[in-house]
Structures are given as structure tokens and as C-alpha cells.
C-alpha positions in Angstrom: -6.3 60.1 -66.0 -3.6 61.0 -63.8 -0.6 61.9 -65.8 2.9 61.2 -63.3 5.2 64.3 -63.7 7.3 64.8 -60.8 10.8 63.6 -60.0 11.0 61.1 -57.0 12.4 63.8 -55.0 9.6 66.4 -55.6 7.1 63.5 -54.3 9.4 62.3 -51.6 9.4 66.2 -50.8 5.4 67.0 -51.0 4.8 63.5 -48.9 6.7 64.2 -46.3 5.6 68.2 -46.2 2.1 66.2 -46.5 2.6 64.3 -43.5 3.5 67.0 -41.1 1.3 69.3 -42.0 -1.6 66.5 -41.8 -0.1 65.5 -38.0 -0.6 69.0 -36.8 -3.5 68.0 -34.0 -5.5 71.5 -33.7 -8.2 70.2 -31.7 -6.2 69.1 -29.1 -3.8 72.4 -29.7 -6.9 74.5 -29.6 -8.7 72.4 -26.5 -5.6 73.4 -24.0 -5.0 76.8 -25.4 -8.8 78.0 -24.9 -8.5 76.1 -21.7 -10.9 73.4 -22.3 -9.0 70.6 -20.7 -7.2 67.3 -22.5 -9.2 66.1 -25.5 -8.2 62.5 -24.3 -10.5 62.7 -21.3 -13.2 64.1 -23.1 -16.0 62.7 -24.9 -14.5 59.4 -27.8 -11.3 60.8 -26.7 -10.8 62.2 -30.1 -8.7 65.2 -31.5 -11.7 66.2 -34.1 -14.3 68.8 -34.3 -17.0 66.7 -33.1 -15.1 65.9 -30.1 -13.7 69.5 -29.2 -17.8 70.1 -29.5 -18.2 67.7 -26.6 -16.2 70.6 -24.7 -19.1 73.0 -24.8 -17.3 75.2 -27.1 -18.9 75.9 -30.3 -16.1 78.5 -31.2 -13.2 76.0 -30.6 -15.4 73.3 -32.9 -15.7 75.8 -35.4 -11.9 76.5 -35.2 -10.8 73.0 -35.0 -13.0 72.1 -38.4 -11.7 75.2 -40.4 -8.2 74.6 -39.4 -8.1 70.6 -39.9 -9.7 71.5 -43.6 -7.9 74.1 -44.1 -4.8 72.3 -44.0 -5.8 69.9 -46.5 -6.7 72.6 -48.7 -3.7 74.8 -48.1 -1.0 71.6 -48.8 -3.0 70.5 -51.9 -3.1 73.8 -54.0 0.2 73.9 -53.0 1.3 71.0 -54.2 -0.5 71.8 -57.2 1.0 75.5 -57.8 4.6 74.7 -57.5 4.8 71.1 -58.3 2.4 69.1 -60.7 -1.2 67.5 -60.4 0.5 63.5 -59.2 2.2 65.7 -56.3 -0.9 67.3 -55.5 -2.6 64.0 -55.1 0.4 62.3 -53.2 0.1 65.4 -50.8 -3.5 64.7 -50.1 -2.8 61.0 -49.2 -0.2 61.9 -47.0 -2.3 64.9 -45.1 -5.0 62.4 -44.4 -2.5 60.0 -43.4 -0.7 62.2 -40.9 -4.1 63.7 -39.4 -5.0 59.6 -39.4 -2.0 58.6 -37.8 0.4 61.6 -36.1 3.9 60.0 -34.9 3.7 62.5 -31.9 0.9 61.4 -30.7 1.8 57.7 -31.0 -0.5 57.5 -33.7 -3.6 58.4 -32.2 -4.7 60.5 -34.3 -8.2 61.9 -35.8 -10.8 60.6 -38.4 -10.4 62.8 -41.0 -13.6 64.3 -42.5 -12.1 67.7 -42.3 -9.2 67.2 -43.4 -10.8 65.0 -46.4 -13.5 67.8 -47.4 -10.7 70.6 -47.5 -8.4 67.8 -49.4 -12.1 67.5 -51.8 -12.2 71.9 -52.6 -8.7 71.5 -53.6 -8.9 69.0 -56.1 -12.8 69.4 -57.5 -14.2 71.8 -55.2 -17.9 71.0 -57.3 -17.3 67.5 -55.6 -16.1 69.2 -52.2 -19.5 71.4 -52.1 -21.4 67.9 -53.0 -20.4 66.1 -50.2 -20.3 68.6 -47.8 -23.7 68.8 -48.6 -24.4 65.1 -48.0 -22.8 65.6 -44.6 -25.3 68.4 -43.9 -28.6 66.5 -45.2 -27.9 63.4 -43.5 -26.5 64.9 -40.2 -29.9 66.9 -40.0 -31.9 64.2 -40.7 -30.3 61.7 -38.6 -28.5 63.8 -35.6 -25.3 61.4 -36.3 -21.9 62.9 -36.9 -20.2 59.3 -37.7 -23.4 58.4 -40.1 -23.1 61.5 -41.5 -19.2 61.5 -42.5 -19.9 58.0 -43.6 -22.2 58.7 -45.9 -20.4 61.6 -47.3 -17.4 60.1 -47.6 -18.9 57.2 -49.3 -21.0 60.0 -51.6 -17.8 61.0 -53.2 -17.6 58.4 -55.4 -20.7 58.9 -57.1 -20.2 62.9 -57.4 -16.8 62.5 -58.4 -18.1 60.7 -62.0 -20.8 62.7 -61.8 -19.3 66.1 -61.9 -16.6 65.7 -64.4 -14.1 64.7 -61.8 -13.0 61.0 -62.3 -9.5 61.6 -62.2 -9.7 61.7 -58.8 -11.9 57.8 -58.1 -8.5 56.2 -57.1 -7.7 58.7 -54.4 -11.0 59.4 -53.6 -11.7 55.6 -53.0 -8.3 54.9 -50.6 -9.4 58.0 -48.6 -13.3 56.7 -48.2 -11.4 53.3 -46.9 -9.3 55.1 -44.6 -12.5 57.3 -43.2 -14.7 54.0 -42.8 -11.6 51.9 -41.3 -11.0 54.7 -39.0 -15.0 54.6 -37.8 -15.2 50.9 -37.2 -15.9 51.5 -33.9 -19.0 53.9 -35.2 -20.1 51.7 -37.3 -20.1 48.9 -34.9 -22.2 51.3 -32.2 -24.1 52.6 -34.8 -25.5 49.0 -35.6 -25.6 48.6 -32.1 -27.7 51.5 -31.4 -25.4 53.2 -28.6 -23.8 55.8 -31.2 -23.7 59.3 -29.3 -25.5 62.2 -31.5 -24.8 65.4 -32.1 -24.5 67.7 -29.8 -24.0 65.0 -26.7 -21.4 65.2 -23.8 
């Protein structure tokens, strides 16, 4: 059970900080800095690592993945260390919200999968590892990044209680719902058989 120990001022501070850090569009920044063009004009137009890979730069895609995951990991760990567990959970939610709906990009952000994985590693690392392995196994079998993301995200609700981390179930359910919402177009393409596979331009 999650205990509410932080003051309202503390929670507001971590909510704002979480949103600001979450809204940093690392994929967009790296693509421009590395001369790869405007991600909005490439592939799906998304700012995440999968679309960065469509530029042909594996390095840029890897850096985007690490940085997007890192912002979730760092903010949650800092909130837990400097405040309390309730602040860490709120910061986690706001990091995801910032990544998916950054105000400086007219609320057109990423889909949150890498950031979600970073959050899971910070909150309950065994669950983070299990979900990451689920993503890798699904991606290897079916070669669809979106399908792997959806299966891995949903598996959080199975892995968390199995690995003794039931305290993250409420937050996990909210973040999984957000990921499914952000993947609505991908779900339609998967059903129609028109979804792009990993590595396609």
C-alpha cells in the first residue's frame, strides 16, 4: 500500500519538475544536432527511438532510448531520495505526461515506452527487467515495435504482483492505459496488417 507522506507543496514541486524533465524531446534534439533532419518529416513523425532509427542512425536511436528512459529513472529516484514514495509515484506519472504531451511541442510528444521502462526500473527494478525482456522477446518474434510495446506494457500488471511489487499496480495501470491510448493508431494498423516492422524506413 502506498503511503501518503509528502506535503502538498512537495507534491506540486515534484509534479512540475517531473513534467518539465519528461517534456525534453531528446529524439528531436539529437536528430537536429546530428544532422539527421526533422523527425516530424521522417517515418511516423514521432519523436521516440523507433522513429529515430528510421533516420538510419543506430547511434542516435540508442541515445534517444537511453535518454528517454533515463529521464524517467532519474526523476523517480530523486523524488524517492529527496521526498517520499508518494512523490516518486506522482513524479513518475508527470514524467510520462510530459513526454507524451510536451507543452513546447504543442502537446505532440512521444508514446512513452522508453520513459515507462525507466520509471519501472526506478520503482521496482525486477519488474523493469521482466518487462524489458518481454519487449525484447515480442519484438524478436513478431518484429513490430508497437506490438512489443503493448505486450510489454500490459505484462507489467502480471509481473508486478508476481515479483512482489503490488504497490506499483495503480500507477502501472494508469501508465499502461496511457501507452495504449498513445498507440491507438498503431493498434488499428496492426489489425489492418499495415503496421511498419522494426528497421523499415
